[in-house]
C-alpha positions in Angstrom: 83.0 72.9 -5.9 81.2 75.9 -7.5 77.7 75.7 -9.0 79.1 75.7 -12.6 81.4 72.8 -11.8 78.5 70.9 -10.3 76.4 71.5 -13.4 79.2 70.6 -15.7 79.6 67.2 -13.9 75.8 66.5 -13.8 75.3 67.2 -17.6 78.4 65.5 -18.7 76.6 62.7 -20.6 74.3 65.2 -22.4 77.2 67.5 -23.2 79.3 64.7 -24.7 76.6 63.8 -27.1 75.9 67.4 -28.1 79.5 68.2 -28.5 80.1 65.3 -30.8 77.3 66.6 -33.1 77.9 70.4 -32.8 81.6 70.2 -33.4 80.9 69.2 -37.0 79.2 72.5 -37.7 81.2 75.2 -39.3 80.8 77.4 -42.3 77.7 79.1 -43.7 74.5 78.5 -41.8 71.7 77.5 -44.0 68.1 76.4 -43.6 69.3 72.8 -43.9 71.9 73.4 -41.2 69.2 74.7 -38.8 67.0 71.7 -39.6 69.8 69.3 -38.7 70.5 71.2 -35.5 66.8 70.9 -34.6 67.0 67.1 -34.9 70.1 67.0 -32.7 68.3 69.1 -30.0 65.2 66.8 -30.2 67.5 63.8 -29.7 68.8 65.5 -26.5 65.1 65.6 -25.3 64.7 69.3 -25.8 61.4 68.5 -27.4 60.0 69.4 -30.9 58.4 72.7 -29.9 61.3 74.0 -27.9 63.9 72.8 -30.4 62.0 74.6 -33.1 61.9 77.8 -31.1 65.7 77.7 -30.4 66.5 77.1 -34.0 64.2 79.9 -35.2 65.9 82.3 -32.9 69.3 81.0 -34.0 68.3 81.5 -37.6 67.4 85.2 -36.8 70.9 85.6 -35.5 73.3 83.8 -37.8 71.5 82.3 -40.8 73.5 83.0 -44.0 76.5 83.9 -41.9 79.7 81.9 -41.7 80.5 80.7 -38.2 82.7 78.1 -36.6 81.4 75.6 -34.1 82.5 77.7 -31.1 80.5 80.7 -32.3 77.5 78.4 -33.0 77.6 77.0 -29.5 78.0 80.5 -27.9 74.8 81.6 -29.7 73.0 78.5 -28.6 74.1 79.1 -25.1 72.8 82.6 -25.1 69.4 81.6 -26.5 69.0 78.7 -24.0 69.8 81.0 -21.1 67.2 83.5 -22.3 64.6 80.8 -22.6 65.2 79.5 -19.0 65.6 82.8 -17.1 64.6 84.2 -14.7 65.8 81.9 -12.0 63.3 81.7 -9.1 64.7 80.7 -5.7 62.7 78.8 -3.2 60.2 81.2 -1.5 60.6 80.9 2.3 59.8 84.5 3.2 57.4 83.8 6.0 57.7 81.8 9.3 56.6 79.2 8.8 56.9 78.7 5.0 55.3 75.6 3.6 56.7 73.3 0.9 54.5 70.5 -0.5 56.4 67.9 -2.4 54.6 65.8 -5.0 55.5 63.2 -7.7 55.1 59.7 -8.9 56.7 56.7 -7.3 60.4 56.0 -8.0 61.5 59.5 -8.9 63.5 60.1 -5.7 60.9 62.2 -3.8 61.7 61.2 -0.2 65.4 61.5 -0.9 64.9 64.9 -2.4 63.0 66.0 0.7 65.9 64.9 2.9 68.4 66.7 0.8 66.3 69.9 0.7 65.9 69.7 4.5 69.6 69.4 4.8 70.2 72.4 2.5 67.8 74.5 4.5 69.4 73.4 7.8 72.8 74.5 6.4 71.2 77.9 5.9 70.3 78.0 9.6 66.6 77.3 9.2 64.5 75.2 11.6 62.8 72.6 9.5 59.9 70.3 10.3 58.9 67.3 8.1 55.3 66.2 7.6 55.0 62.5 6.7 51.8 62.7 4.6 52.7 59.7 2.5 50.6 57.3 4.5 49.9 54.8 1.7 53.3 53.3 1.0 54.6 50.8 3.6 57.7 52.2 5.3 57.4 55.6 3.8 57.2 57.2 7.3 60.2 55.2 8.4 62.3 56.3 5.5 61.4 60.0 6.0 62.1 59.5 9.7 65.6 58.3 8.9 66.2 61.5 6.9 64.8 63.6 9.7 67.2 62.0 12.2 70.1 62.3 9.7 69.4 66.0 9.0 68.6 66.9 12.6 65.0 68.0 12.3 61.6 67.0 13.8 58.8 65.1 12.0 55.0 64.8 12.3 53.7 61.3 11.5 50.4 59.4 11.8 49.7 55.7 11.5 50.0 54.0 8.1 46.8 54.4 6.2 45.8 57.7 7.9 44.2 60.6 6.1 47.1 62.5 4.4 45.2 65.8 4.7 45.0 65.2 8.5 48.7 64.8 8.7 49.2 68.0 6.8 46.8 69.7 9.2 48.7 68.5 12.3 52.0 69.4 10.6 50.9 73.0 10.1 49.7 73.2 13.7 53.1 71.8 14.9 55.1 74.1 12.7 53.4 77.2 14.2 53.7 75.9 17.8 57.3 74.9 17.5 58.5 78.0 15.6 59.6 76.1 12.5 60.9 78.2 9.7 60.0 75.7 7.0 57.5 72.9 6.9 58.2 70.3 4.2 55.3 67.8 3.6 55.8 64.5 1.8 52.9 63.0 -0.2 52.2 59.6 -1.7 53.8 58.8 -5.0 50.8 59.3 -7.1 50.4 58.2 -10.7 49.4 61.3 -12.6 46.7 59.3 -14.5 44.8 58.4 -11.3 42.0 60.8 -10.8 41.1 59.9 -7.2 44.7 60.3 -6.1 45.0 63.7 -7.7 41.7 64.7 -6.0 43.5 63.8 -2.7 46.2 66.2 -3.6 43.6 68.9 -4.2 42.2 68.1 -0.7 45.6 68.7 0.9 45.9 71.9 -1.1 42.6 73.1 0.4 43.8 72.3 4.0 46.9 74.4 3.3 44.8 77.3 1.9 42.7 77.2 5.1 45.3 76.6 7.8 48.3 78.4 6.4 46.8 81.7 5.1 49.5 84.3 4.3 52.3 81.7 4.5 54.8 81.5 1.7 54.0 78.3 -0.2 55.7 76.1 -2.7 54.4 73.0 -4.4 57.5 71.2 -5.8 57.1 68.4 -8.4 59.9 65.9 -8.3 60.7 64.6 -11.8 63.2 62.0 -12.9 65.4 63.4 -15.7 65.9 60.0 -17.2 62.2 59.8 -18.1 62.5 62.7 -20.6 59.4 63.8 -22.3 57.2 61.6 -20.2 58.3 63.8 -17.3 56.9 66.8 -19.2 53.5 65.1 -19.4 53.6 64.3 -15.7 54.3 68.0 -15.0 51.3 69.1 -17.1 48.9 66.8 -15.1 50.3 67.7 -11.7 50.3 71.5 -12.5 46.6 71.2 -13.4 45.8 69.3 -10.2 47.7 71.1 -7.5 49.2 74.3 -8.7 52.9 73.3 -9.1 55.2 76.2 -8.5 58.5 74.6 -9.4 60.5 71.5 -10.3 63.1 69.4 -8.5 64.8 67.4 -11.3 66.5 64.3 -10.0 69.1 62.0 -11.7 70.3 64.6 -14.1 73.8 63.1 -13.8 72.4 59.8 -15.0 71.0 60.8 -18.4 72.3 61.8 -21.8 69.0 63.6 -22.4 69.3 66.6 -20.1 67.7 68.8 -22.6 64.4 68.0 -21.0 65.3 70.8 -18.5 65.0 73.4 -21.2 61.7 71.9 -22.4 60.1 72.0 -19.0 61.0 75.6 -18.4 60.0 76.7 -21.9 56.8 74.8 -22.5 55.3 74.8 -19.0 56.7 78.1 -17.7 57.6 76.2 -14.5 61.0 77.2 -12.9 63.5 74.5 -12.1 64.1 75.1 -8.4 66.7 72.4 -7.7 68.5 69.6 -9.6 69.8 66.3 -8.1 73.4 65.9 -9.1 74.5 62.8 -7.2 73.8 60.4 -4.4 75.2 62.3 -1.5 73.2 64.4 1.0 74.7 67.6 -0.4 73.9 66.7 -4.0 70.8 68.9 -4.4 71.7 72.2 -6.1 69.7 75.4 -6.6 69.2 75.8 -10.3 70.9 78.6 -12.2 70.0 79.0 -15.9 73.2 80.6 -17.0 75.5 78.1 -15.3 73.4 75.2 -16.7 73.5 76.5 -20.3 77.2 77.2 -20.1 78.0 73.8 -18.7 75.8 72.1 -21.3 77.1 73.9 -24.4 80.5 75.5 -23.8 84.0 74.3 -23.1 85.7 75.7 -20.0 88.0 77.9 -22.0 85.1 79.5 -23.8 83.4 80.8 -20.6 
């Protein structure tokens, strides 16, 4: 299955809702039409700011023109693609490269790490996992199951250990064992808890000191079904630990997939991967054009 087909499947619920609304639009595009379109985009969780920006650009293109629904959707698709590009693939230029994965409890963080490790292994990379979530009972065991399933090694301390110490030992091991990529798990932190965010900052300082010159990513895992609340989480995490990209999970389970557009537009953070199902292979590198086409166009219009 190609990337477009994967995205089309994962945004099916959102597309169905949008299509029902957008198919009613044809004829002369007026200010009232654009206002109605803005409301539809907001309901898809595009957000007020981004929806306003999209409709403003749409107005510059086709206001006072007569268009059918297909032409309208084609213009929307082009605008959304422009807002979300350029795509930014995972940076693994050095050996080792370091990927720190952060996010609140329940968003699918550990599962996303396992899927990312699998994806990198399929690319022929040697992956090491660092179990720096030492607060949650059984977190290390769960990550260990993924490590065994994927076929990679893991560094782990006892429950309750200092997460920064785990990261330190993980970096040391990655260098000694010739790992291509080190992926470090972290505890599922609530973005409103100052002390936990300070712990993330401590981990970040360890990485700065012990992995100078290494390619680094800090990926925030967000649950697509949380919509605009996920946008607020992203703002807080970006301020605390320099987030470089987003893994968006459960995109296939929501009718409000427009939050993808809001995250990219309002925060300037690239969507690196999207979770498109429950299987080990269901983590897909993000592509703005494929996403916009899958969300807004029918197959015969592409």
